[in-house]
N, C-alpha and C positions, 0 to 999 in steps of 0.2 A: 275142261273141267265139269262136273256134271252139276245138275242143279242143286243136289243134295251137299256136293261138297262146298258149293258157295255159300249154303245156309249155316253151315258148320263153321267157317271161316267168320262169316258175318258175325255170328253168335259167339265166337271166340271174343273178338274186338268189342264185342256190345258189352259183355260180362266185365272185360279189364277196368274200365273206368269207373263202372259200379263198385268194383273191389276195392280202387284205390279211394273213391270217396270215402268208403264206409272203414277203411283203414285211418283216414286222415282225420276223421271224425272221432275215433279210439284215440288217437294220439292227444287231439285237442281237449276230450275229455280227460284223460289222463294228466295232462299239463295241468288243467284247470283244478283237480283234485289235490293237488301238492299243494297249492296255497294254503297255508293254515296259519293260526295264531292263538296263543294261550295268554293268559295270565292267573296266578295263583296269588292264596293268602296262604301264609306261611304256617308249620305245625302249631296249633291251637292247643291251650293246655287249661285245666281245670284243677282248683285247689280249694279244698274245704276251709272255712273260716272257723274261728274256735270262740267259745264261750269259756271263760276261765275267772272264777272267783277264788280270794282268798281272805285272810282276817290276818291281824298284828297279835293274834294269843298262840298263833302255831297249830290252831285247831286241837290243842289239848289242855289249855287251862280253863277251869270253870272262870265264870266271872264272879260267882258268888258260892261261898262255904260257910253260910251263917248259921251260928249255933247259939245257943242261950239267950235266943231272943224274948221279948216283953214287948207287950202293947207298946205302939208309938218307934219300936226301934225300925232305923232306915238306913239305906245307904245307895249310892250311885256309883256306877262303873261305866266306862266308855269302851266302845272297840270298834278300830277302823277296819273297815270291809274293803277290799282292793278289787277292783275289774281290770284284768288285762287281755280281754279278748279282742277278736278283730270283726266280731259281729255284734250288731247292737241288740240291746237285749234288756228285760225290765227284771229287775232283783224285787225278790217277796221273801218277807221274814215270818216263821212261823215257830209254834212250838213243838217239839218232840219229846217222847219217851216220859209223860207227864204221869206220876204217881203220887198219892196222898194219902194221909190216913184219916180217919174219922175223928170229930170229936167223942167224949168218954160218955156223954150226957144225951137224952133224948129231949128234941129230935136232933137225930146225927147231922153233922156239918162237916163239910171236908176243911182240912185245915188249910187249902189253897185258897178258901173262899174269906179267909181273913188276910191274905197278902194282898195288897193294892200294889199294881203294878203300872208304870209308865214308861212307855217306850217312845223316844223321840229321837228325830235326826238333829244334828248341832253341828255349827260350824268350828273348825280347830280341833285341838287335841294333839297330845304327845305320844308317846308309845305305850303301849298296853301297861306295862310292867310299872309306869311312873305316873298313871292318870287318875288313880283314886283320889287324890287330892284336888286335882284340876277341875276334874270332870264336870263338878257341879257348877262352876263358874262359866261354863262354856254357851255360847247364846244359842237357843233353841230356833231351828228353822222351821221344823215340822211336826207335829204330834200324831205317830203312827197307832199307838193304842194307849186307853187309859181306862182302867178297870181291874178287875182282881185275875191272880192268875189263873184261878181255876176257870175264869169266863176266857180268857185267853186261849188256854189249853183246848178248851171244848168248841171255840168258834175258828179260831186260826192254828190248823194243825195240818194243812196241807199246802202245797204253792198256789192254789187255786183259791184259797180263803185265807193267805199271808196278807201282809201289810207292808207298805213302804211303795213311793211313788218313784223310787229311784228308777233311771232308765239310762244306763251307759250308751254312749252313742257307738262304741267300739273302734273309735278314731285313735284312742292311745289309752294309758294307763288313768283311771278315774278312781277315785275313793269318796267314801262317804261315811261319816261319824255316827255312831247310834249311842244314844245313853239310855241305860237302863236304870230307873230306879225302884226300890222296892221298898214298902213301908207295911209293918206289922199294924192292923188297924187298931186305932186306942181304945176300939169298944171290943176287941176280942175276949171272949169269956174265959173264965177259970177252966171249963172243960175243955179247950184247946191246950193245955199244958202237955208239954212232951209232943204235940202234934208235928207232923213231918209232910213236909213237899220236896217234888225234885221235878225238874222240865229243862231238856235243852233247847237251844234257840238253834233254829237253821235259817243262814241265809241261801236263797237260790235263785240262780240267773238263768233264764229262759230265752234263748234267741226270738226277736220281734221282727 
């Protein structure tokens, strides 16, 4: 056997162990990579809460339709406002759609400046339809406004300027009874005859 043949033979045998070692290393690495473990958190879901407000007049019956008023005329009505939302909120009361006529003599004055208005939060109360008699006897727990109708409409006409500290928690049905009392001022001048004023009362809840 020539010297060259012996070198080739030695080289062949020398390569084989290295190839076997490399092959084994690949098998060991492949086996190691097969080890695995996972954990997961099941499908997550998101649902928005709600702010829901209603009252017991059905949203269609005015609290007052008073006519033929004279100085000193007065009346009180109560209304129950209900929150059934699932989000904590703050409720505010404000005037909407205010209109009024002016006195016939100079200096002109709005008829609404002669109507004294009191808005209170009270405890108890029956249904809207039957509450005209019992409303005045209910116990006041807070006074939200005391002044003239004109002043209420001028200063409390948006949610941001509204009155009331009621804050339903959103954990279930919550109610609040409000008593609104008007009195035509005893000093209303003769020039206010046939005067008119109109305003809506809006309760609005916003999530807090």
